[in-house]
N, C-alpha and C positions, 0 to 999 in steps of 0.2 A: 158311264159317260153321261154328261148332261146334254140335252137337245134343246134347241131354240123353240120356244112355244109356237112361233109362226109355222114351224115345220111339222108339228105333231100330226096334223090332218094328212099331210102329204105322206109321211112315214106310214101311218095307219092304212091309207088307201093302197099304197105300193105293196105293203105286206099282205093285205087281204087279196089283192090281185094275184100275187105269187102263190099264196096258199090255195086259192081257187083253181089256178092253173094246174097245180100238183094233183088236186082232187079230180079234175077232168082227165088228166093224163093217167091216173090210177084206174079210173073207172073204164076208160077206153083201151088201156094197155097199148098205147101208141108211143113209139120211140120218138117220133117227131114232136109230139106233145110234151114228152118229158124234156126235150131240148128247149122248147119254148118256155116251160115252167122254170128250167134252170136259168135261162137268160133273164126272165122276169125277177128271179131271186137276186141275181147280180144287180139289176136296176134298183130293187128295193133296198139292198145293202148300200148302194151308192147314195140313194136319197137320204137314208139315215146318216151316212157319213157326211153329206153336204151340210146337214142341219145340226151338226155337233156344236156344242157351246161349251168349250173347256174353260175351267177357271184359270185366270191369268194373274200371276204375281210378278212384279218387276220393280225396277227402281222408280221411286216417286220423289217429287219435289216441286216447289212453286216455280222454280226457274226452268224446269224440264217440260218439253212437249213430247208426249208419248205417241207412238204410232196409233192412229185410229183404226187401222185395218191390217189384216194379214195380206201379204202379196209381195210384189216386186216394185221397187222404185223405178218408174219408167221416164220421169221427167222431173227436173228441178230448174225452175226458171223464174226470173223476176217479171212481174206483171202489175198492171193497175188493178186494184180491187175497189170498185166504186160503190158496191152495195152495202157493205157493213164497215169495213176498215177505212174506206174513203182515203186511200193512200197507195203508194207502191207497196208490194208485198212479194215475198218469196213463196212460190207455189211448189209444194212437194206432192207429186202424183203417184199413188200406189195402185197398181193394177191387180185385181183379184181374178184368178182363173177359177174354173169350176171345181177344183180340188182344194182350194183354200177355205179356211173357216171364214164365213161371211157375216158374223156378228161384228158390228162396229162399236168402238169404245171412245169415251171422251179422252181427248189428249191432255187436258189440263183440268185443275180445279177452277171453278168459276161460276158465273151466273149466265144463263141463256138470255141474250138480249135481242136475238133476231132469228127468225125462221122464215124461209121463203121456199115454197114448193113451186116448181116450174115444169110444166109439161113440155115435151119436146120429142126429138127423134131417138132412134136406137142404133146409132153408129157404133163402130168398134170403139170400146171405151179407152183403148190405148192410144187413140189418135188425138191430136191436139184439138181439132174442132169439136170434139165431144164435150169439152169443158163448157162450151157456149151453147151448143145445139141439142145436146141430149137431155132427156128427162132427168130432173135432178132436185135434190133438196139441200138447201144451205142452212147451216146452224152457226150463228155468231155467238162467241163466248167472250165475256169480259173476265179477265183474270189479272187482278192487281191493276196496274196501269197499262196493261197491254190488251189488245183485241186479237183474237184468233178466229179464223173462219174454217169450218169443216164443210166439205161439199160431197154428198153422196151422189154418184152419177150412174145411171143405168147404162147397160151395154147392149151388145147384139142379142143376147139371150135374155138378159134381165128384163123383167116386165113389172117389177114390184119393189118399191123402196119403202121400207118401214122406218119411221123415225119416232123414237119415244119421247124426244125433247118437247118441252112446252116453254114458251116465253116466261121468264121469271124464275124458272127452276134453278136451284142451287145444285150443281152437279159435282161429282167427285172423279178425279183423275183415274182412268182405268175402268170405270163403271160402264155398263152397257148403254149404248146410244141408239142402236137400231140394227138394221139388217137389210141387205140387198140380195134378192134371190137370183141365183144362176148367172154369175159372172158379171163383173162390173169394175168400178174404179172409185177411189176416195181421194180427194184432194184436201190437203191442209195448207192454209195460207198463214205464213208467219210474218211478223214485222221484219223489215229489211235489216234492222239492227240485231236480229236474232242470229245465233251461230248454228248453221245447219250441220247435223251430225251424221248424215247419211250421204250416199252418192248414188248415181244412176246404176242400176244393176243389183243393189243391195236387196236382200229379202227382209221384210219387217214382220213382226208379230204384234197384233193389237194388244195394247195394255202391257207390253213388255219392252219393245224396242224404243230407244230414245231417237227421235228424228231431229230435235232442235233444242237450243237452250236460249232462254229469254234474258233480256237485260231490263233494268228499271223496275223490278218488282217492288 
């Protein structure tokens, strides 16, 4: 299994702590310390599981918008998007819990035209107000005649957003875009002319699930 590079130090530290705990338990021959070591091993395994980075293969196409994140669709709503699209847009919000893969992927082929990093609060990422108030990074993509915005939003536990994109980059649909550590949300803004292919409650997989279809390519 592949692991996200941002998680390698966390995985190594968790593993060393677990091994050290077993060493102490063995030297002191204490059942309570054995239980602590076992619990720390479970934590270490979860840390490795959290930072997994599986290869993703799915349907591709210039008209398709692929899910940028694993998780559950918690909102689909029409909103104003004044920062990059400068128009009305359909926002599809995907909430990632601590058991989802947290590597984010580009939903379309295109050129990165806009990046904005905004500090903020750490409200529940599933809440409506988190889209405006939480710490976040927005990535604007030009794909053909359309503009798509992807927004990585920190949550209650998340304290670190990683974004690999740089303005001017030519990016490929399904390739790695970044990562958010420990529970969060990703919004993808589609033109109002796009056909939304998911509904609230659907589970998506980054780089695999189709969330929309564009017109005017």
